[in-house]
Phi, psi and omega in degrees: 000142178285350187070059187300140179207103181084136180204153176208155172259131181284122179241347184291144174282354178292337183237069187303323179286348182251351183306128182087354178279158178256129175252130183229128173288140179241115178281309187290317185261002171054062173202174171252119183268128172253107182265117181277126181242149170242095191070248176251003182267138179291133176243331180174180181213142175238134178264116181257142178056040183302134178063020179271324184186171171272122186268116186274318183204153176219138182207154174261125183279167178299341178277357179091350179278156176263133180241141182229140175247130179249162175238131177064069005276154180280104183230151168250117182249140173251119182276123178261133180294149176295141176275134180269000000 
């Protein structure tokens, strides 16, 4: 188990390639999991920030940006979309 802690579904237009994906914090395996979905069916997974910290929570703010809270070190991160 990744030790899931905190999850959100990306709905923001700021992350077009991620829209509809599930983001899950991983305490045990120390990463942020981006689970790619096709409707409700699993398509794949990407491990973000692997071995950087224990990810406590992830949420999409009212401004459309994704925010993540880590443990050890305790950080609040704002994920900025890639520029095309």
